[in-house]
Backbone of each chain as ProteinMPNN parsed JSONL, in Angstrom:
{"seq_chain_A": "IAGITQAPTSQILAAGRRMTLRCTQDMRHNAMYWYRQDLGLGLRLIHYSNTAGTTGKGEVPDGYSVSRANTDDFPLTLASAVPSQTSVYFCASRPYAANTEAFFGQGTRLTVV", "coords_chain_A": {"N_chain_A": [[3.53, -19.479, 12.249], [4.793, -17.326, 9.126], [6.038, -14.671, 8.079], [3.42, -12.158, 7.064], [-0.001, -12.443, 8.777], [-3.399, -12.589, 8.171], [-6.877, -12.435, 9.611], [-10.114, -13.086, 9.487], [-10.035, -14.819, 6.387], [-12.317, -13.992, 4.251], [-15.634, -12.609, 5.41], [-18.811, -12.276, 5.872], [-20.588, -9.958, 6.925], [-23.629, -8.793, 9.265], [-25.238, -5.75, 8.9], [-24.214, -3.397, 11.575], [-23.193, -4.753, 13.458], [-20.598, -5.793, 15.172], [-16.907, -6.386, 14.457], [-13.804, -7.55, 14.779], [-10.679, -7.417, 12.569], [-7.888, -9.552, 12.942], [-4.569, -9.292, 12.37], [-1.251, -10.426, 12.448], [2.568, -10.42, 12.791], [5.46, -12.043, 12.386], [7.679, -10.768, 12.043], [9.048, -8.955, 13.946], [8.654, -6.749, 12.972], [8.515, -2.736, 13.642], [6.786, -0.845, 12.324], [3.058, -0.928, 11.623], [0.245, -1.012, 9.531], [-3.014, -0.495, 8.559], [-5.232, -0.971, 5.423], [-7.731, -0.082, 3.288], [-8.738, -1.412, 0.254], [-10.05, 0.228, -2.533], [-12.375, 0.567, -5.768], [-10.355, 2.101, -8.026], [-9.093, 3.867, -6.247], [-7.45, 2.747, -5.47], [-5.246, 1.67, -2.749], [-6.503, 2.939, 0.443], [-5.033, 4.257, 3.67], [-6.028, 3.315, 6.688], [-5.646, 3.306, 9.506], [-2.523, 3.187, 11.538], [0.49, 2.598, 12.853], [3.404, 3.057, 14.694], [5.216, 2.101, 16.667], [4.973, -0.584, 19.315], [2.546, 0.621, 21.561], [1.768, 2.85, 20.391], [-0.395, 5.007, 18.189], [-1.736, 5.872, 15.016], [-4.072, 8.16, 12.862], [-4.981, 7.523, 10.016], [-6.089, 8.159, 6.411], [-9.078, 7.556, 6.598], [-10.005, 7.281, 8.819], [-12.63, 6.883, 10.083], [-15.048, 5.072, 11.808], [-13.574, 3.021, 12.324], [-11.144, 1.408, 14.723], [-8.028, 0.833, 16.152], [-5.571, -0.897, 17.988], [-2.529, -1.441, 19.698], [-0.928, -3.406, 21.548], [1.557, -5.094, 21.894], [4.219, -5.65, 19.839], [3.538, -7.77, 17.604], [0.972, -8.198, 17.03], [-1.653, -6.075, 15.179], [-4.825, -5.453, 15.759], [-7.616, -5.066, 13.924], [-10.696, -3.114, 14.409], [-14.098, -2.933, 13.81], [-16.882, -1.039, 15.011], [-19.512, -0.818, 14.765], [-20.669, -2.092, 12.027], [-21.001, -0.828, 8.612], [-22.542, -0.701, 5.42], [-20.724, 0.604, 3.613], [-18.459, 0.096, 4.492], [-17.988, -2.222, 3.17], [-15.455, -4.001, 1.905], [-12.022, -5.031, 0.55], [-9.517, -5.605, 2.913], [-6.168, -4.691, 3.74], [-3.512, -5.584, 5.755], [-0.152, -4.826, 6.882], [3.082, -4.406, 6.981], [6.456, -2.925, 8.573], [9.968, -2.427, 8.624], [11.152, 0.176, 11.094], [13.298, 1.675, 9.637], [14.056, 4.052, 6.858], [14.844, 2.877, 4.444], [13.302, 0.553, 3.941], [10.778, -1.741, 2.987], [7.383, -2.851, 2.892], [5.622, -5.549, 3.856], [3.128, -7.126, 3.032], [0.073, -8.795, 4.307], [-2.358, -10.944, 3.675], [-4.82, -10.363, 2.848], [-8.25, -9.538, 3.446], [-11.38, -10.089, 3.16], [-14.557, -8.162, 3.336], [-18.116, -8.215, 3.552], [-20.673, -5.905, 4.033], [-23.528, -6.394, 4.733]], "CA_chain_A": [[3.633, -18.092, 11.107], [5.569, -16.73, 8.443], [5.678, -13.107, 7.738], [2.295, -11.712, 7.763], [-0.91, -13.099, 8.409], [-4.736, -11.7, 8.167], [-8.065, -13.272, 9.906], [-10.327, -14.313, 8.661], [-9.688, -14.217, 4.863], [-13.695, -13.106, 4.223], [-16.442, -12.322, 6.422], [-20.185, -11.262, 5.626], [-21.218, -9.307, 8.415], [-24.513, -7.783, 9.244], [-24.857, -4.406, 9.47], [-24.828, -2.881, 12.821], [-22.532, -5.857, 13.964], [-19.114, -5.092, 15.427], [-16.264, -6.867, 13.703], [-12.991, -7.313, 14.313], [-9.918, -7.983, 11.96], [-6.707, -9.62, 12.986], [-3.307, -8.992, 11.905], [-0.328, -10.841, 13.175], [3.432, -10.731, 11.975], [6.795, -12.385, 12.979], [9.043, -10.531, 11.645], [9.656, -7.938, 15.006], [8.692, -4.903, 12.583], [8.202, -1.761, 14.214], [5.653, -0.581, 11.914], [1.954, -1.158, 10.848], [-0.544, -0.173, 8.213], [-4.232, -1.46, 7.77], [-5.61, 0.013, 4.281], [-8.722, -0.689, 2.211], [-8.711, -1.281, -1.014], [-11.599, 1.096, -2.902], [-11.801, 0.594, -6.599], [-10.006, 3.636, -8.234], [-8.863, 4.866, -5.405], [-6.142, 1.809, -4.708], [-4.915, 1.531, -1.136], [-6.228, 3.977, 1.356], [-4.996, 4.179, 4.811], [-6.87, 3.863, 7.524], [-4.615, 3.324, 10.778], [-1.205, 2.842, 11.47], [1.508, 2.69, 14.491], [5.037, 2.923, 14.641], [5.61, 1.097, 17.641], [3.98, -0.808, 20.148], [1.812, 1.455, 22.179], [1.641, 4.092, 20.069], [-1.558, 4.544, 16.606], [-2.029, 7.316, 14.869], [-5.252, 8.498, 11.945], [-4.809, 7.617, 8.101], [-6.789, 8.996, 5.482], [-10.29, 7.331, 6.526], [-10.254, 6.201, 10.028], [-13.834, 7.141, 10.757], [-15.606, 3.954, 11.956], [-12.908, 2.301, 12.729], [-10.023, 1.469, 15.408], [-7.144, -0.061, 16.052], [-4.572, -0.787, 19.113], [-1.133, -2.205, 19.302], [-0.663, -3.849, 22.725], [2.588, -5.616, 21.437], [4.8, -5.71, 18.546], [3.316, -8.637, 16.728], [-0.629, -7.758, 16.864], [-2.546, -5.055, 15.304], [-6.264, -5.679, 15.059], [-8.641, -3.226, 13.389], [-12.47, -3.189, 14.835], [-15.342, -2.044, 13.447], [-17.606, -0.985, 16.086], [-20.663, -0.961, 14.263], [-20.188, -2.07, 10.39], [-21.895, -0.247, 7.74], [-22.611, -1.162, 4.219], [-19.889, 1.566, 3.144], [-17.051, -0.486, 4.949], [-17.38, -3.465, 2.449], [-13.736, -3.45, 1.198], [-10.928, -6.223, 0.885], [-8.777, -4.839, 4.024], [-4.938, -5.198, 3.763], [-2.856, -5.451, 6.824], [1.112, -4.295, 6.121], [4.042, -4.003, 8.241], [8.049, -2.762, 7.978], [10.955, -2.113, 9.749], [10.729, 1.299, 11.365], [13.898, 2.523, 8.959], [13.699, 4.721, 5.648], [14.939, 2.596, 3.215], [12.47, -0.76, 3.994], [9.836, -2.274, 2.32], [6.613, -3.251, 3.503], [5.403, -6.684, 3.428], [1.461, -7.035, 3.184], [-0.782, -9.961, 4.324], [-3.46, -11.384, 2.024], [-6.589, -9.336, 2.677], [-9.905, -10.173, 4.29], [-12.542, -9.692, 1.99], [-15.229, -8.37, 3.734], [-19.118, -7.878, 3.234], [-21.55, -5.603, 4.792], [-24.898, -6.434, 4.003]], "C_chain_A": [[4.405, -17.741, 10.718], [5.009, -15.422, 7.755], [4.444, -12.635, 8.745], [1.091, -11.977, 7.8], [-2.364, -12.23, 8.916], [-5.882, -12.973, 8.259], [-8.95, -12.799, 10.088], [-10.189, -13.913, 7.081], [-11.033, -13.749, 3.79], [-14.371, -13.53, 5.055], [-17.422, -11.998, 5.596], [-20.665, -11.025, 6.641], [-22.461, -8.722, 8.131], [-24.426, -6.167, 9.443], [-25.052, -4.221, 10.608], [-23.427, -3.819, 14.082], [-21.086, -5.27, 14.532], [-18.235, -6.471, 15.056], [-14.699, -6.385, 14.301], [-11.601, -8.077, 13.677], [-8.664, -7.968, 12.338], [-5.705, -9.384, 12.001], [-2.092, -9.38, 12.718], [1.162, -10.647, 12.443], [4.408, -11.359, 13.013], [7.949, -11.942, 12.687], [9.553, -9.338, 12.363], [9.24, -7.006, 13.828], [8.004, -4.299, 13.197], [6.837, -0.829, 13.701], [3.993, -1.258, 11.187], [1.437, -0.567, 10.575], [-2.297, -0.984, 8.534], [-4.795, 0.09, 6.433], [-6.409, -0.77, 4.048], [-8.822, -0.275, 0.894], [-9.922, -1.113, -1.941], [-11.221, 1.035, -4.69], [-11.658, 1.956, -7.455], [-9.681, 4.02, -7.81], [-7.292, 3.865, -4.794], [-5.887, 1.4, -3.372], [-5.292, 2.76, -0.075], [-6.052, 3.575, 3.035], [-5.697, 4.421, 6.096], [-6.45, 4.158, 9.05], [-3.819, 3.411, 10.816], [-0.408, 3.302, 12.935], [2.886, 2.133, 14.133], [5.631, 2.312, 15.204], [4.472, 0.432, 18.468], [3.691, -0.102, 21.293], [1.602, 2.609, 21.32], [0.529, 3.856, 18.642], [-1.477, 5.945, 16.28], [-3.222, 7.229, 13.466], [-4.425, 8.456, 10.534], [-5.579, 8.716, 7.348], [-8.303, 8.82, 5.863], [-10.421, 6.614, 7.465], [-11.648, 6.54, 10.278], [-14.392, 5.732, 10.603], [-14.698, 2.583, 12.342], [-11.755, 2.524, 13.849], [-9.26, 0.613, 15.705], [-6.019, 0.029, 17.808], [-3.326, -1.874, 18.952], [-0.376, -2.37, 20.451], [0.581, -4.35, 22.647], [3.044, -5.399, 19.827], [3.994, -6.647, 17.575], [1.953, -8.431, 16.05], [-0.883, -6.444, 16.197], [-3.995, -5.14, 14.654], [-6.873, -4.185, 14.69], [-10.0, -3.657, 13.857], [-13.217, -2.212, 14.012], [-16.34, -2.282, 14.533], [-18.927, -1.399, 15.573], [-20.873, -0.874, 12.525], [-21.276, -1.284, 9.683], [-21.577, -0.833, 6.305], [-21.517, -0.478, 3.5], [-18.533, 0.614, 3.254], [-16.783, -1.886, 4.251], [-16.417, -3.059, 1.962], [-13.269, -5.029, 1.271], [-9.774, -5.09, 1.7], [-7.186, -5.282, 3.881], [-4.168, -4.548, 5.319], [-1.248, -5.205, 6.184], [2.082, -4.06, 7.664], [5.76, -3.864, 7.898], [8.501, -2.472, 9.328], [10.874, -0.459, 10.069], [11.982, 2.214, 9.81], [13.372, 2.932, 7.425], [13.52, 3.75, 4.544], [14.333, 0.849, 3.351], [11.227, -0.772, 3.755], [8.855, -2.43, 3.194], [6.109, -4.152, 3.003], [3.532, -6.731, 4.04], [0.819, -8.854, 3.616], [-1.794, -10.103, 3.187], [-4.583, -11.268, 2.195], [-6.903, -10.263, 3.268], [-10.516, -9.102, 3.203], [-13.788, -9.398, 2.86], [-16.349, -7.409, 3.456], [-20.259, -7.198, 4.075], [-22.97, -5.591, 4.481], [-26.272, -6.009, 5.309]], "O_chain_A": [[5.298, -17.555, 11.545], [3.967, -15.204, 7.137], [4.256, -12.6, 9.961], [0.64, -11.803, 6.668], [-2.387, -11.411, 9.834], [-5.967, -13.981, 7.558], [-8.921, -11.899, 10.927], [-10.248, -12.746, 6.694], [-10.806, -13.236, 2.695], [-14.122, -14.601, 5.609], [-17.109, -11.432, 4.549], [-21.208, -11.891, 7.328], [-22.64, -8.174, 7.044], [-23.575, -5.568, 10.101], [-26.062, -4.768, 11.052], [-22.995, -3.451, 15.175], [-20.67, -4.185, 14.126], [-18.742, -7.564, 15.304], [-14.357, -5.203, 14.33], [-11.323, -9.193, 14.117], [-8.03, -6.914, 12.286], [-6.022, -9.283, 10.816], [-1.861, -8.679, 13.703], [0.997, -10.722, 11.226], [4.254, -11.254, 14.23], [9.036, -12.463, 12.936], [10.363, -8.619, 11.778], [10.024, -6.074, 14.002], [6.913, -4.759, 13.535], [6.055, -0.256, 14.46], [4.025, -2.049, 10.244], [1.58, 0.595, 10.953], [-2.356, -2.202, 8.7], [-4.772, 1.32, 6.474], [-6.289, -1.962, 4.332], [-8.955, 0.87, 0.462], [-10.706, -2.037, -2.155], [-10.092, 1.351, -5.065], [-12.58, 2.761, -7.588], [-9.461, 5.12, -8.317], [-6.416, 4.208, -4.0], [-6.668, 0.529, -2.99], [-4.381, 3.53, 0.229], [-6.782, 2.753, 3.587], [-5.925, 5.55, 6.529], [-6.883, 5.122, 9.681], [-3.57, 4.021, 9.776], [-0.726, 4.132, 13.787], [3.28, 1.142, 13.519], [6.626, 1.781, 14.71], [3.29, 0.765, 18.379], [4.566, -0.134, 22.158], [1.067, 3.51, 21.966], [0.535, 2.773, 18.058], [-1.233, 6.909, 17.006], [-3.258, 6.101, 12.975], [-3.508, 9.176, 10.139], [-5.644, 9.906, 7.657], [-8.999, 9.787, 5.555], [-10.846, 5.464, 7.357], [-11.666, 6.212, 11.464], [-14.301, 5.161, 9.517], [-15.1, 1.443, 12.576], [-11.355, 3.679, 13.992], [-9.657, -0.545, 15.581], [-5.915, 1.034, 18.51], [-3.275, -2.87, 18.23], [0.67, -1.738, 20.601], [1.094, -4.002, 23.711], [2.328, -5.064, 18.884], [3.783, -6.062, 16.513], [1.772, -8.468, 14.833], [-0.235, -5.536, 16.717], [-4.298, -4.97, 13.473], [-6.732, -2.991, 14.955], [-10.307, -4.805, 13.535], [-12.97, -1.054, 13.675], [-16.641, -3.401, 14.946], [-19.41, -2.425, 16.051], [-21.158, 0.145, 11.897], [-22.38, -1.137, 10.206], [-20.496, -1.369, 6.058], [-21.274, -1.122, 2.48], [-17.737, 0.427, 2.334], [-15.811, -2.6, 4.497], [-16.307, -1.904, 1.551], [-13.859, -5.962, 1.816], [-9.324, -4.051, 1.215], [-7.061, -6.505, 3.937], [-4.265, -3.418, 5.798], [-1.127, -5.403, 4.975], [1.844, -3.72, 8.823], [6.286, -4.607, 7.069], [8.002, -2.333, 10.445], [10.469, 0.201, 9.112], [11.55, 3.146, 9.131], [12.475, 2.31, 6.856], [12.514, 3.656, 3.841], [15.013, -0.03, 2.82], [10.493, 0.095, 4.23], [9.163, -2.214, 4.366], [5.921, -4.084, 1.788], [3.006, -6.44, 5.114], [1.269, -9.885, 3.115], [-1.926, -9.499, 2.122], [-5.417, -12.039, 1.72], [-6.388, -11.331, 3.597], [-10.28, -7.997, 2.715], [-14.27, -10.457, 3.263], [-16.141, -6.224, 3.193], [-20.833, -7.953, 4.86], [-23.458, -4.609, 3.921], [-27.455, -5.977, 4.972]]}, "seq_chain_B": "ILNVEQSPQSLHVQEGDSTNFTCSFPSSNFYALHWYRWETAKSPEALFVMTLNGDEKKKGRISATLNTKEGYSYLYIKGSQPEDSATYLCAFLAQTGRQLTFGSGTQLTVLP", "coords_chain_B": {"N_chain_B": [[-3.748, 15.238, 4.894], [-2.053, 13.381, 2.738], [-1.308, 13.989, -0.425], [-0.625, 11.97, -3.248], [-0.2, 11.284, -6.324], [-0.691, 9.706, -9.128], [-0.025, 8.211, -12.693], [-0.66, 7.389, -15.922], [-4.099, 6.739, -14.986], [-4.73, 4.15, -16.192], [-3.037, 2.016, -19.031], [-2.838, 0.664, -21.855], [-0.676, -1.656, -23.541], [1.279, -2.813, -26.325], [3.218, -6.104, -26.306], [6.626, -5.961, -26.219], [6.368, -3.368, -26.506], [7.814, -0.255, -24.703], [7.45, 1.415, -21.611], [6.342, 4.156, -19.539], [5.262, 5.154, -16.086], [4.15, 7.82, -14.059], [4.662, 9.201, -10.718], [3.347, 11.319, -8.751], [3.933, 13.599, -5.584], [4.385, 14.868, -2.342], [6.66, 17.509, -2.075], [8.16, 18.091, 0.045], [8.528, 17.087, 3.837], [9.745, 14.688, 3.159], [10.288, 11.447, 3.22], [10.895, 8.743, 2.266], [10.314, 6.859, -0.753], [8.015, 4.615, -2.061], [8.186, 1.846, -4.308], [5.212, -0.519, -5.802], [4.237, -3.73, -7.285], [1.093, -4.713, -7.864], [-0.771, -7.221, -8.34], [-3.636, -9.243, -9.737], [-5.713, -10.271, -7.439], [-3.704, -11.227, -5.407], [-1.132, -9.912, -3.031], [-0.067, -6.765, -2.749], [3.649, -5.947, -3.761], [6.727, -4.976, -3.29], [8.492, -3.356, -5.227], [10.998, -1.222, -5.466], [12.485, 0.53, -2.93], [12.73, 4.247, -2.55], [15.264, 6.386, -1.579], [16.885, 8.895, -1.757], [17.252, 12.007, -3.424], [17.353, 12.005, -6.869], [18.362, 9.256, -6.923], [18.456, 5.98, -8.839], [17.102, 3.1, -9.431], [17.157, -0.363, -10.506], [15.978, -3.227, -11.756], [15.971, -5.802, -13.492], [13.975, -5.669, -16.416], [12.908, -3.364, -15.537], [12.506, 0.092, -14.065], [13.633, 2.86, -11.915], [13.072, 6.586, -11.256], [13.806, 9.231, -8.906], [13.049, 11.984, -7.998], [13.016, 14.16, -5.655], [12.743, 17.129, -5.127], [11.058, 18.16, -6.732], [9.505, 16.64, -6.529], [8.164, 13.824, -7.657], [8.221, 11.075, -9.284], [9.229, 8.507, -11.763], [8.626, 5.36, -13.495], [9.701, 2.351, -15.217], [9.448, 0.932, -17.684], [10.915, -1.652, -19.783], [10.302, -3.192, -23.048], [8.066, -4.399, -22.89], [5.998, -7.329, -21.21], [3.426, -9.519, -21.449], [3.381, -11.05, -18.671], [3.898, -8.796, -17.266], [1.647, -7.622, -16.726], [-0.27, -5.436, -14.458], [-0.978, -4.017, -11.457], [0.396, -0.844, -10.902], [2.142, 0.193, -7.817], [2.899, 3.682, -6.3], [3.854, 4.789, -3.267], [4.396, 6.987, -0.28], [6.585, 7.73, 2.446], [6.261, 9.63, 4.868], [8.348, 11.839, 6.442], [7.448, 13.158, 8.808], [5.188, 11.7, 11.282], [5.117, 9.377, 9.512], [3.397, 8.31, 8.529], [2.528, 5.699, 5.61], [1.597, 6.467, 2.659], [-0.657, 5.428, -0.212], [-0.468, 6.028, -3.622], [-3.19, 5.733, -6.134], [-2.685, 4.569, -8.44], [-1.227, 2.341, -11.468], [-3.097, 1.017, -13.683], [-1.492, -1.552, -15.534], [-2.0, -3.131, -19.04], [-0.4, -5.574, -20.951], [-0.464, -6.354, -24.07], [-0.342, -9.621, -25.707]], "CA_chain_B": [[-3.917, 14.148, 3.731], [-1.345, 13.85, 1.709], [-1.526, 14.338, -1.803], [0.201, 11.042, -3.894], [-0.825, 10.919, -7.43], [-0.339, 8.385, -9.978], [-0.603, 8.675, -13.941], [-2.099, 7.275, -16.125], [-4.913, 5.583, -14.047], [-4.765, 2.674, -16.503], [-2.663, 1.724, -19.79], [-2.71, -0.591, -22.514], [0.186, -1.391, -24.172], [1.666, -3.931, -26.996], [4.468, -6.784, -26.093], [7.662, -5.347, -26.669], [6.702, -1.835, -26.322], [8.352, 0.364, -23.259], [6.554, 2.411, -21.227], [6.705, 4.804, -18.066], [4.149, 5.973, -15.428], [4.617, 9.027, -12.757], [3.654, 9.362, -9.588], [3.786, 12.805, -7.62], [3.933, 13.343, -3.888], [4.586, 16.28, -1.661], [8.234, 17.992, -2.198], [8.506, 18.478, 1.399], [7.992, 16.149, 4.665], [9.84, 13.641, 2.426], [11.586, 9.968, 3.861], [11.07, 7.478, 1.377], [9.242, 7.068, -2.294], [8.43, 2.893, -2.754], [6.918, 1.195, -5.765], [4.92, -1.877, -5.267], [3.655, -4.188, -8.089], [0.16, -5.678, -7.673], [-1.272, -8.434, -9.291], [-4.882, -9.629, -9.999], [-5.926, -11.769, -6.153], [-2.578, -11.081, -4.189], [-1.034, -8.569, -2.299], [1.249, -5.907, -3.424], [5.001, -6.647, -3.229], [8.186, -4.432, -3.675], [10.043, -3.561, -6.913], [12.052, -0.264, -5.143], [12.438, 1.895, -2.628], [14.265, 5.252, -2.972], [15.298, 7.705, -0.209], [17.924, 10.307, -2.001], [17.039, 13.011, -4.711], [18.773, 11.63, -8.024], [18.022, 7.785, -6.878], [17.708, 5.224, -9.781], [16.982, 1.947, -9.113], [16.866, -1.224, -11.542], [15.592, -4.544, -11.443], [15.517, -6.668, -14.703], [13.486, -4.743, -17.705], [12.125, -2.414, -14.626], [13.565, 1.079, -13.557], [12.888, 4.107, -11.533], [13.774, 7.46, -10.727], [13.179, 9.858, -8.211], [13.251, 13.654, -7.874], [12.368, 14.793, -4.183], [12.839, 18.214, -5.08], [10.152, 18.802, -7.014], [8.132, 15.82, -5.869], [7.835, 13.167, -8.653], [9.356, 9.704, -9.92], [8.908, 7.487, -12.665], [8.956, 3.967, -13.328], [9.868, 2.494, -16.562], [9.256, -1.202, -18.33], [11.526, -1.707, -21.084], [10.153, -4.322, -23.383], [7.198, -4.81, -21.55], [5.552, -8.67, -21.33], [2.39, -9.538, -20.829], [3.468, -11.143, -17.221], [4.078, -7.344, -16.584], [0.552, -6.853, -16.375], [-0.425, -5.626, -13.134], [-1.221, -2.504, -11.25], [1.79, -0.547, -10.246], [1.641, 1.561, -7.053], [3.572, 4.273, -5.837], [3.488, 4.96, -1.777], [4.976, 7.98, 0.108], [6.877, 7.61, 3.689], [6.549, 11.052, 5.547], [9.375, 12.408, 7.897], [7.007, 13.587, 10.118], [4.056, 10.977, 11.446], [5.879, 7.773, 9.228], [2.733, 7.557, 7.424], [2.918, 5.544, 4.461], [0.002, 6.751, 1.642], [-0.368, 5.269, -1.437], [-1.74, 6.74, -4.788], [-4.192, 5.257, -6.937], [-2.072, 3.38, -8.861], [-1.495, 2.622, -12.751], [-3.063, -0.733, -13.906], [-1.081, -2.161, -17.126], [-2.219, -4.124, -19.425], [0.634, -5.569, -21.803], [-1.226, -7.189, -25.015], [0.353, -10.374, -26.438]], "C_chain_B": [[-3.356, 14.32, 3.185], [-1.387, 13.462, 0.637], [-0.575, 13.363, -2.733], [-0.889, 10.847, -5.079], [-0.092, 10.211, -8.623], [-0.859, 8.742, -11.829], [-0.08, 8.081, -14.865], [-2.737, 6.547, -15.367], [-4.664, 3.856, -14.631], [-3.652, 3.132, -18.352], [-2.465, 0.429, -20.72], [-1.561, -0.719, -23.759], [0.971, -2.803, -25.365], [2.811, -4.645, -26.453], [5.452, -6.258, -26.505], [7.99, -3.74, -26.538], [7.389, -1.201, -24.477], [7.517, 1.011, -22.947], [6.752, 3.087, -19.845], [5.214, 4.916, -17.26], [4.952, 6.955, -13.808], [3.933, 8.982, -11.689], [4.589, 11.05, -8.856], [3.392, 12.801, -6.289], [4.196, 14.939, -3.193], [6.404, 16.492, -1.778], [8.456, 18.129, -0.533], [7.98, 17.172, 2.594], [8.589, 14.594, 4.16], [10.959, 12.451, 3.251], [12.011, 9.204, 2.98], [10.06, 7.678, 0.188], [9.348, 5.185, -2.199], [7.231, 2.937, -4.043], [6.686, -0.179, -5.426], [4.272, -2.538, -7.065], [2.68, -4.919, -7.698], [-0.613, -6.35, -8.716], [-2.93, -8.633, -8.896], [-5.024, -10.854, -8.136], [-4.679, -12.037, -5.813], [-2.323, -9.771, -3.526], [-0.081, -8.046, -2.945], [2.947, -6.392, -2.578], [5.856, -5.592, -3.946], [8.524, -4.506, -4.739], [11.262, -2.648, -5.829], [11.611, 0.529, -3.576], [13.507, 3.048, -2.5], [13.877, 5.963, -1.895], [16.159, 8.965, -0.296], [17.398, 10.448, -3.098], [18.2, 12.299, -5.661], [18.639, 9.954, -8.189], [17.445, 7.165, -8.196], [18.24, 3.764, -9.419], [16.534, 1.401, -10.496], [16.9, -2.765, -11.426], [14.678, -5.111, -12.856], [15.497, -5.424, -15.774], [13.103, -2.986, -16.582], [13.308, -1.44, -14.283], [12.992, 1.681, -12.849], [13.778, 4.886, -11.044], [13.157, 8.472, -9.781], [13.893, 11.466, -7.891], [12.451, 14.124, -6.596], [12.079, 16.329, -4.291], [11.885, 18.992, -5.35], [9.194, 17.938, -7.135], [7.778, 14.979, -7.1], [8.964, 11.809, -8.582], [8.681, 9.12, -10.904], [9.473, 6.461, -12.678], [8.865, 3.682, -14.947], [9.71, 0.723, -16.439], [9.574, -1.014, -19.504], [10.883, -3.127, -21.726], [9.283, -5.016, -23.007], [6.68, -6.329, -22.258], [4.342, -9.152, -20.806], [2.564, -10.152, -19.66], [3.596, -9.848, -16.615], [2.846, -6.554, -16.563], [0.213, -6.824, -15.075], [-1.049, -4.293, -12.934], [-0.037, -1.849, -10.266], [1.524, 0.695, -9.36], [2.742, 2.158, -6.788], [3.193, 4.367, -3.956], [4.713, 6.068, -1.271], [5.398, 7.94, 1.331], [7.059, 8.737, 3.813], [7.54, 10.928, 6.131], [8.633, 12.681, 9.273], [5.713, 12.444, 10.267], [4.705, 9.618, 10.873], [4.596, 7.449, 8.758], [2.948, 6.978, 6.246], [1.434, 5.625, 3.219], [0.581, 6.253, 0.17], [-1.54, 6.216, -2.849], [-2.296, 4.958, -5.173], [-3.722, 3.96, -7.61], [-2.505, 3.455, -10.493], [-1.891, 1.004, -13.146], [-2.7, -0.626, -15.786], [-1.547, -3.432, -17.448], [-1.279, -4.467, -20.353], [-0.457, -6.974, -22.636], [-0.11, -8.126, -25.624], [0.058, -10.064, -28.268]], "O_chain_B": [[-3.496, 15.408, 2.627], [-1.547, 12.242, 0.601], [0.436, 13.976, -3.078], [-2.039, 10.424, -4.951], [1.114, 10.322, -8.842], [-1.86, 9.394, -12.126], [1.151, 8.115, -14.837], [-2.127, 5.58, -14.911], [-4.5, 2.815, -13.995], [-3.574, 4.289, -18.764], [-2.001, -0.638, -20.319], [-1.581, 0.008, -24.752], [1.091, -3.875, -24.772], [3.64, -3.85, -26.01], [5.177, -5.871, -27.64], [9.033, -3.089, -26.486], [7.314, -1.79, -23.399], [6.675, 1.357, -23.776], [7.392, 2.439, -19.017], [4.157, 4.757, -17.87], [5.838, 6.741, -12.98], [2.724, 8.752, -11.653], [5.71, 11.514, -8.647], [2.537, 12.013, -5.884], [4.121, 15.988, -3.833], [7.208, 15.589, -1.545], [9.645, 18.411, -0.381], [7.113, 16.374, 2.235], [8.113, 13.539, 4.579], [12.086, 12.644, 3.706], [13.193, 8.92, 2.788], [9.158, 8.516, 0.191], [10.403, 4.552, -2.248], [6.228, 3.522, -4.451], [7.518, -0.936, -4.927], [3.921, -1.717, -7.913], [3.041, -5.934, -7.103], [-0.965, -5.893, -9.803], [-3.38, -8.191, -7.838], [-4.466, -11.931, -7.929], [-4.398, -13.233, -5.892], [-3.078, -8.8, -3.474], [0.704, -8.682, -3.649], [3.263, -6.874, -1.49], [5.67, -5.376, -5.144], [8.861, -5.545, -5.306], [12.266, -3.239, -5.43], [10.499, 0.985, -3.31], [14.726, 2.92, -2.385], [12.777, 6.171, -1.383], [16.267, 9.835, 0.568], [17.044, 9.517, -3.821], [19.389, 12.086, -5.426], [18.765, 9.393, -9.277], [16.373, 7.519, -8.685], [19.391, 3.389, -9.197], [15.913, 2.007, -11.369], [17.88, -3.378, -11.002], [13.5, -5.002, -13.195], [16.358, -4.577, -16.016], [13.1, -1.827, -16.997], [14.505, -1.715, -14.196], [11.788, 1.436, -12.768], [14.856, 4.556, -10.55], [11.933, 8.581, -9.851], [15.049, 11.8, -7.628], [11.261, 14.427, -6.676], [11.198, 16.791, -3.565], [11.602, 20.054, -4.795], [8.137, 18.204, -7.707], [6.89, 15.546, -7.736], [10.061, 11.66, -8.044], [7.455, 9.231, -10.903], [10.562, 6.275, -12.137], [8.264, 4.375, -15.768], [9.802, -0.184, -15.611], [8.884, -0.394, -20.314], [10.922, -4.136, -21.021], [9.475, -6.204, -22.747], [6.838, -6.58, -23.453], [4.258, -9.185, -19.578], [1.532, -9.826, -19.073], [3.399, -9.777, -15.402], [2.767, -5.332, -16.444], [0.282, -7.853, -14.403], [-1.521, -3.576, -13.816], [0.318, -2.271, -9.166], [1.003, 1.76, -9.69], [3.761, 1.48, -6.927], [2.119, 3.903, -3.572], [5.828, 6.024, -1.792], [4.364, 8.192, 1.949], [7.912, 9.254, 3.091], [7.808, 9.776, 6.471], [9.036, 12.504, 10.422], [5.15, 12.285, 9.184], [4.851, 8.715, 11.696], [4.464, 6.253, 8.499], [3.663, 7.685, 5.536], [0.503, 4.823, 3.137], [1.647, 6.481, -0.404], [-2.667, 6.705, -2.922], [-2.051, 3.804, -4.821], [-4.106, 2.798, -7.477], [-3.45, 4.094, -10.956], [-1.169, 0.026, -12.954], [-3.215, -0.062, -16.751], [-1.601, -4.452, -16.76], [-1.06, -3.416, -20.956], [-0.958, -7.995, -22.165], [0.938, -7.618, -26.023], [0.666, -10.723, -29.112]]}, "name": "protein", "num_of_chains": 2, "seq": "IAGITQAPTSQILAAGRRMTLRCTQDMRHNAMYWYRQDLGLGLRLIHYSNTAGTTGKGEVPDGYSVSRANTDDFPLTLASAVPSQTSVYFCASRPYAANTEAFFGQGTRLTVVILNVEQSPQSLHVQEGDSTNFTCSFPSSNFYALHWYRWETAKSPEALFVMTLNGDEKKKGRISATLNTKEGYSYLYIKGSQPEDSATYLCAFLAQTGRQLTFGSGTQLTVLP"}
């Protein structure tokens, strides 16, 4: 693993099903983020975590949950998927210091039908 | 919800033109302001991270300025090239909570 990796790359999911999007980084970054890409709206923050063991809600947290059991992993779970959750999801991480940039995974394209 | 706004939403310029975009953000609770370049079918990549009022950063033909007191940042591209075509995102890092909130982006198309 080099950098930040998301899995799966793409997924078609039946409405009502449960789905976990995986995000793993090997840079020992403290902060991690989940975003969804929506046309005309850019990247909207779903949940974030500033350090292992803590999480926070972003702009659009409803229908999603996260956990941060360790520094490397930050999975995003859709408990019961709905079509409006069709989107491209990006995971990102960064060191905690103010002057550090975020690094992004390659994205997961999720289609809920 | 932190209000981060970018303008214009999209922009078409001719090769060789210089252009600029605006990002406005809350003037309180400021920790840092990021600029990213996002090409189609790729992931966003950082251009600048700015933390101090009055900061000016430059990378090649691209530069950025920061005014934290009034809550805005400008991104400038000098002599635009077709390869500059991308969406440019700004992101506000809040002091409290440390959420990294993105604007909706400016989509730049440089016509040859």
